[in-house]
N, C-alpha and C positions, 0 to 999 in steps of 0.2 A: 504494500500500499504507500509505504512512503517514497520507493522509488514513485512509483505513477504520479506521483501529485507534484516530486521533482521534473518530473519529465512533463508533465501538464504547465508549472506553473516556468520552466526553464531552468530552474536551479543550476549554477554554474558547478562542476564539479573540483576535483582538486586541481586538472588543468588549467580552472579559471572559464572553461567556456562550458556549456550545456546543450538542451536542444533545440534553445531556439536560437543557438549561436548557425551565424553563416561561412561559409567558404571565406569569400572575402574578410570579412573579422576573427579569422584563424589564422588567415596567413600577411596579416598587415607588414608585420616587421620579421616575416621569416627567413628574405633572399638579401640582405641588406649588408650580412657580414660576409657572406660568401664567397671566396675567391676566385669564382670561376661561375661561367654560366652552364646550368645544370641543362642535361635533358631526357624525355619523360617520356615514356610510352605507355598512351594511355586506351585501351579497347573499350569498344561500345561508345567513343567517344562522339558521337554523332548526335546523340539527345540526351535527356533530362540529365541523370547527374552526375552523365559520361561527358554530356558539351558542358556541362559547368564546369564539371573539373579542366578541365583540357580549355577553355575560357578563364577562370580562373591563374592557373599554371602560366600560361601567358602573360597573363599581366602582372606577374608577379616576375617576368623576365626569364622564364623554362624555356627553352627550348621544348616545341613537344609534338612528337610522332600519333598521328590516328591510321592507327591499323581502321581499317572499313571496308565493306560488305559492296556496299553504297556509296560509291566514288563521287559523286552529283550532290549528295546529301555533303560528303563530309567536305566538300570541295564549299560547298552554302554555308558550315560552319567553320573553317578556314575562313571566310570571304567575312564574317561579319565577323570575328575576330579581330581582323587584320583594321577594318575600319573602327573598332573601338580601342585595337591597341596596334597604331601602324608600325612601329617596330616591332612586334611579334615573328617569331620563324614558327611557323607551323609548316608540319611535312604532312603529307598522305600518300599512304601504302596501301594494296590490296591484302586484303584477310577473308576465309570462308572462317573461323576459328572451329566450327565443326567438322572441317577436312584435315587432319593431319597433312598431306598434301600440300596447302595451301598454307597454313600453320609454319611448313618447313621453307617454303618457296618466300614466303615473310621475312623469315630473321636471314635468309640470307641475301636477300636484299637489303635489309636490315645494315647488315652488318656490311655488307659491300659497300655503304655510302661511307665506312671508315670514323662515325661519331663515337664519342663515348657513351657509355648509359650511365645512368644515377639513378633512376628512379624508371622503377615498370611498374604498372596500377593492374592488376587482371578485374577489370569494371563490369564488361559484360556480361550481359544473361538474356535468356529468353526461358517464356514460361510457355508449354501447349499443354489446352485440356486433350488433346489426342492423341495417338499415338505417330512420330513418324521416326523416321531413321535418317541418320545422315547417309552419307558417298560412302564410307568404313559399316555401316551396317551395325549402327550404334546408335542407340536411344538418343533423340537429338538434343535435351535437355543437357543427358550427361556430358556426350560430346562438345557442347560447346561451353558449357558454366562449369567444367571438370577440365575434361581431359584435353581441351586444346590447349588451355589457359595452362595445360600440365605442362603441355613437352614447349608449349612459346616460352615457359620459365627455365627449363633446362634450358634450350637452344642457346638462350642470353643468357647465362646466370655467370659463365666465364669472361664475357666482356663486361656486366660490375665488377667484376670481379675483380679485374684489371682497370678498370677505370677507377677504385676506390684506392686501390696501389700504387697508382697513380701521381694519383687528383691526392690523396687524403682524405676525400669527402665520402662519408659513408653513403654507401649503394642502400638501398629502400624496395624492396618490395611490397606492395599490399593485393590481399587479395576481399576484394568484394564479397562480401559472404548475408546470411541475415540472420536474424532468433529465431529463424522457424525450423533452424536443422536441429533444435532442440526437442522438435516433436520427430522424431527417426529414434524407431525404438532397436534395443542392440540386435535383435532377433531378426531385423527386415533388412537390417544393414545387408547385401549381398554381393560380389562383385560381380557374380553371373547375372543376376539379379537386375544392376545397374545397365549393363550392359544392352539388354535382351528381357525384360519386364515380362511376366506372365498376365501377371491384371496389372494394367498398366493405370495410374491416376496420378493426374497433374501437377496439385502438388506436394504431395509423396517426392513424386518425381524431382520436384522444385526442391524439397526441401532436401531428398537423400544431395543432392551436387552440393547443394552450401555448406552441408555434415564435410562431402568429400573434399571442399577447400580449404576446409577448417583444419583438417588430419595433414592435411599438402604442409600448408602454415608451418602446424607442430614439430614435422618430421626430420622437412627442410629447417626449422631454424637449430633441432638439435647438430645435422651435417654442417650447418654452416657456420657453428661455435667450434664443430672440433675440429675443423681444418684452419681455425681463427682467422675467419673471411670479415672482412669490413663492410660487409653486405649484413643486413637484415631483413626478416620476413614479418608481418602482422594482418590480421583479419581484420574486419571493421563489418560491423553494419550499420547501413545507415539511414537507417528508420523506416518507415509506411509516410513512402513519400507522393504528396500531390501531382498526379503527373492528368490530369484533365479528366476529370466525371463526367460523363454524358447523363443527362437528366432529358430523357424522355417524354415523360410526364409528370406539368405541375403540380400534381395533388399535393396537400398538406404534408401529409404522413412522408411524401418524397422530398422534398425541399426542407423537415424538421433531422430525414435521416440525413441529409448532407450537411446540413446547419450542423448537426452533431460530430459527423465524420472530420467533416473540415476544422473541428480545433484539434482535433489530434493528426491529422494528418502532415508533415512537412511538408515545407516549399521546398521545389528542387535546387536552390542553396542550400537551406538547412539541411536537404539530405547531403548535398555536399562537401560537408563539412568535415565530417570526420575523417576523407577519405583526405582531403589534404593538410587537418592537423598530421595527421600521419605523417604526409609527405614531405611535408617540411617542415614541422615545428623543432625548436632543437631540442627542445624536453622530451622530444624521443630517440638524441643519439644512445644508442649501445642496446635498443631494447628492442627484445625480436620472441618471436615465439607467443604473442599475445593478440588478447583479443580485443574491439574497441568498438564503444556505444557511444554517443552521443559528445564524439571528442573525450569519451577518459576511457579509463583498463574498465571492463566489463566481464560479467562470469562466464563462462559457456557451457554446453552439456559435457556429464562427465563420458560420454561414450567418446564425447570429441576432443577431453584431454588424456584418453586410451593409448599411451605408447604406442603399446602392440598392435590396436588396431592401425596404428597411424601408418608405423613401419608394415604392416599386411597388404592394406592399401599399396601403398609406397612400391614395395615388388608387387604385385601384380599386372600395377597396370605398367608396370618398363616392363613388365614380361610384354602383356604386350604391346608396349610398341616396338618390341624387339620384334614381334611374329608380324605384324604390320611394316615398320623400315624399317628392320635389323640397326633398332634403334639399342648401344651397350644396355643390354639386360642385369646388368650388376651396381 
């Protein structure tokens, strides 16, 4: 109850920010003392909190790469950012996160640019009420929200480690997850079912993909610490974001429900605040393997904290990538 009241009131936590803080507010002084321009990749940067994240990072002087399936929409986002911030450097490259070949192609194209990489924000996500499969014959939600981002992170990790070593600036990876991950029960979290579910439920598939995203964070944080790499990885819950509710009927009850819901939902800028805070705040120096909500460290589920489960998921994921792409399984 206390946490709910804190959320509704927007009361700041230990970081100095809370549920009402916006992405611009939490990044006002973040980049002033940095010795070099940062480079960030933000998936899902063509709409919603992803587009807001790109806009705010660019406004703070970060060079931003937008991997996009819809290149026209990405070009429009880039144009809008450069109207607001004329000196902004925004690069658009093509990707389909549900396709392993497309992810590998994007990584090759990015690495060929010879740019450093300081920040990787795995923000893109999809929700489908009906069962769909990727070109790799993997359930689409899991393929997009988890597997594509896992491969993207793995293929860019050495560039991030190298950049951090050369510049002395800590690299940061952020997986955008959701509190809905806590709905997943241990007995229903099965890798083969994630790939090819027998009884599909869109909400359950989404929740499982977000749990997998946090487990990815937990295991990679452990590995990065073991090798003393100057790269951190954390998960964030953006909150439930107001993204355009359509009211077909103008009845009293519909308007009343909308009014109540609007008080609970975040704006897009509030939704992007935790991602931007974790990406740029000096308070995040050295923090890794954690889960954040409303710009403050929070608790994730017991299953998301299970080290054995995280290690098992990594092993299964790498074995799958090895079969499909001859990617190292170790």
